[in-house]
N, C-alpha and C positions, 0 to 999 in steps of 0.2 A: 148337232146332238152328240153327246158322248156315248161311246160304245165300248166300254171297258172289257177287254178280253178275259176269258176264264183262265187261260193259260198262255204262256209265251215261250218262245225259243230264244234262249240267251246263249250265244256262241262265245265261249271264252277263247281268246286269241293269244294267250300267253306264250305258248311254245313257238309261235310263228312271229307275229308282230311285236310281241313283248321282248323276246330274246334277240330279235334281229337288230335291236337298237342298243343292246347291252354289249359288254365286253366279249370279244371273240375268244378270249382266253378261258372262259368258263368251260370246265371239263365235261366230257361226255357223261361221266359218272354223276356229276351234279345235275345235268339236264335229265338224265334218266330218273333220278330221285324226284325231281319236280314233276315229270310226266306221270310217275307212279302216284304222287299225291293228288294230282288232278283227276286221275282215274277213280279216286275214292269219293269225289265230291257230288256225284250224281249227274255229271255231265253226260249227255247222250252221244255227242259227237266231239272228238278231240283231234285237232290238227297237231301233228308231231313237229311241224316246222315247214320249211319250204325247200324244194329242190331247185335252188337258184344257183347262178354262177358265183363261185366264191370270190371272184374279183370285186363284185358289187355287194355281195352279202357274205363276208368272211365268217360271220357268226353261224352260218349254215353249212360250212365246209364239212362238218361231221355228220350230216344228216343221214348218210348211208349207214354209218355205224350205229346211230340211234335206231334206225329202222330195223336193223338186224338184231339188236340186243334187247329192245324193250319187250316186256311181257304184257300182253294185252289183258285188260280187265274184262270179265264177262259182262255182256250187255252194252259195251261201249263200241261205237264205230270209230275207227281211227282213219284219218285221212291226212292230206298234206296239200300245200299250195304248189301248183305247177303253173308255169307261165308260157310254155311252148311245148311242142311235141317232144323235144329232147327231155324236158323235165318230166312230162307225162310218162315217157317210156322208162326213165330211171325209177320213178315211183311205182309204176305198174309191175316192176319186177317182184315187188313184195306182196302182190295181191294173193289171197284175200286179207292178209294181215293188215295191209294198208289199202284202203279202197278209194282210189281217185277216179274210178269209173262212174260213181254215182252221180257226179255232176257233168259227166262227159256228154250226156244226151240233152242237157239243158240248152235251149237255143236262146242266146242272149246277145246284147250289144251294150257297149259302154262308150260314152263320150264325156270328155272333160269340159266344163263350162269355162275353165281357165286355160287359155292357150299356153301360157308360160309353164304351168304345171304339167300339161300334157307333154311338152318338149323336154322338161327336166326329168320327169318320172318314166315316161314311155318312149322317149326319143322319137316322138311323132307329134306333128302339129294337130290342133283341133280340126283343121280342115282335112287333114289326112284321115283322122278318125271318122269324120262324117262321110268322107268319100268311100270308106270301106264298108259302110252300112249296106249298100246295095248288094255287094257280094255275100255278106253275112246272111242277109234275108233270103237271097236266092238259094244259097246252100241249105238253109233251113227248110225252105219250101220243097226243094228237091228231096230232102230227107223225110218229108211227110210231117213236118212239125204242125202240131195242133194248137200250140200256144207259145208265147215268148216272154222273156224277162228283159227289162232294160235297167241300166243304172246311169246316173249322171254324177260326175265327180265335182267336188267342191262347189256345190250349187249356191252357197250363200255369200261367198266372198273369197278374196285371194290376198295373200300377203304381198303379191307382186303387182296385182292389177286393181285392188280395192274391192268395194262391195259390188255384188250383183243384184239386180232388181228382180222383183217377182215376175215382171214381164219377160226378162231374159230367161229365167228358169222355165217358165211355161212355154216359151217359144222353142227351147231346145227339146223339151218333152214332146211338144206337138210335132216337131220335125221327126224325132225318132219313132214315136208311136205311129205316125202317119206312114212311114216306110213299111212297117209290119202290117198295118191294116190294109194297105194297098195290095199286099200279097195275100190277103185273106187269112192272116194269122193274128189272132187277138193277143194283145199284151195283157197278161194277168198279174204280173209282179213288177213292182218298181222299187229300186234301191236308191237311196240318197247316200252317197259315199263321200265323206269329207275328211281331208287330212289337215286342213289349215285352221280349224277351230273358229270359224265365223258363224256357226249356228247360234241362234237365239230362240227361246221358246215361242215368241210370237211369230217369228218367221217360219218356224217349223209347222206351227198350227195353220198359218195362212196357206202354206204350200200343200199340206195334207188335205185340208178342206177343199182346195181347188182341184186337186187330183181326184178326190172322191166324187166331186160334182161333175167334172169334165169327162172322166173315164170310169163309169160304173162297172165296167168289166174287170177292172183291177181289183182282185180279191186279196192280194198279199202285198204288204208293204214292209220294207226292211230299212233299218237305220244303222249306219256305220259312221258315227260322228266322233271326231277327236275332241279332246277336252282341254286344250291348252289355255282357254280363258274361263274355265270353271262353270260354263253355262249348260253343259251337255246333260247333266242329270235332270235339269229342269226341262230341257228339250225332249228327253226321253219320256218324262212324265206327260208332256203334251201328246207324245206319240201313243202312250198307253191309253190316255183318255179318249183318243180317237180310234182305238182298236188296232193299233200296230202290234204285231205279234213276233217280229224278228228284230233282235238287237245284237250288236257285237260289243264285247267288253273284254277286260283282261284283269287278272289278279292284281289287286292293289293299284289299278290304273296304269300298270306297266305298258310301255309301248312308245311309239314315236315315229317320226318320219324324217329321214335325212335330206329329203328333197324340198321341204317346205320352209326351211329357215328356223325351225323351232326345236329340232332334235328330239331328245327325250322329253322335253316340255310338252310335246304334242302327244301326250298319253291318252288313255281311254278313260271312260267311266269305270271305276273298280267293279268287278263282277259281284263282289260281296255286297257292295252298296246298292246296286240295282236289284239283286236278289232279295235283300232285306226290304227294300221299298215295295217290291211286288208282293212279298209275303204279307206285309202289313196291310196291303190293299186287298188281300184275299185272292191274289192271282197266283196260280200254280206255276212253278219253274222247274221242278224235278230235282233241284239242288238241295243238299244238306248244308245249311248255313254254317253249322259248327265245323264241318269238315272243310268247307271253303276257307274259313278263317285259319285253320291249321295249314292249309295249302299256301295261304299268303305268307305265313311265318316261314314256311319252307322256301318260298320264292325269295324272301328277303335275305335268307342265309345264302341262297344260290348266287344272287346278283351282288351281294356284299354291301347293300345300302338299304335304308328304309324306303318303303313304297308309300303311296299317297292315298290309300283308302281310309275310310273313317270307321266303318263297322269293325274292321279287323283290329283297330286300336282301342275302341271303346266297348266292343261287344254288342250283341243284340240287346233290345230292351228287356230288362229282367222282369220276370213275372213269377208268381207263386213261390216255389222253393228257391228260385234263383234270385229273388230280391236281395239287395245288398244288406248286410247287418247294420242296424242303426248305430251301433257303437264302433263302426269302422274308423280306423285312424285316418289321418290325412293320406290322400293319394295325389301325388304331384307329377311323377315322371311317367313316361310311356311304359317303362318296365313295371311300375306299380299299377298302372291302369290295366295291365294284362292279368290282374287277379281273377277275372272272370273265367280264364282258362288255365291259369297256372296255380291258383289257390292263394290264400291269405299270406303265405310266406313271403311274397314279393314286397309287401308293405310292412313287414315286421320291423319294429323299432320306431315307427313314426309316432308322433304325438297324436292324441285322440281328442277331438273337439266335443265329444258327447259326454255329458255328466249325468249319472244316474241318481245323484243326491236329491232327495225329495225337497230339501231346503231350497235348492235352486229353482224348483218348480213353483215354490211359494214366494220367491223373491219378486 
């Protein structure tokens, strides 16, 4: 049964995962300009980047300067990605301007279904990740945890190991959830986190239905699926139809992964495209689509190349006073297609296919 949500949480990951795959030469001023544009879109939570070691992520070497210099927008919670205690301590110096404490109390565990990716991305084997579960659960129990969250990485397939079966996905979920349940801590949230773009809508639907049937205590589902093979907007649609409320995206589809073999091609669903889809389906997002499109234009200027979104190029569906004029001249280039936000001057001089002559109508 479909259970379309009334509202969703779309987390735009442009400043972190988007910029970490782009040039390290992008200036702090340009990044601050992009962060400012994001703050105008209606986003409720914005990550300013990651407090990562510059050896592995040189694009984030300037994160402290960004943290010091950016001007917060009212009503927006700013956070950052941290991967260890050192990163947490660096980011926490800027509290409450940057709040990395909000997720500190979330009791969670993550295991990769792909052992190769675990070794490449985390420098740990899958077996080591599984072996660490007992200590994670014990620490949560000692802290008085009342619920837990789990995530499995690359659940649908691997560029290094091939496709994974439904039985493999369910077995890993069973193992992880079983550890928490044995400690008397219910798992209420599951994340499917994918870097290698093996998701397909029928596989996502199969997995979500199985989770819902097997673990009714799971009330929150989160999808972070990369889009290198173009199927993720359809996979997100299946998630929406099954009541998923948490999705990760980025402006223009920016993003990627240096560990999976696809680089920038491992981008995300464009934030503006998913927001447009949700709005057309009557689902609230909190975003202003027009300001999102302007933020995409800023992002393209910052990174120095076109991005991969669709709504940012064609505009939202025109209605009422926004309908295109019937006598509009030819529109061919992307620059001309931007008339919906730049005005008719961008297609000035083009020939017009529309004839007003009544004789033409009688011909």
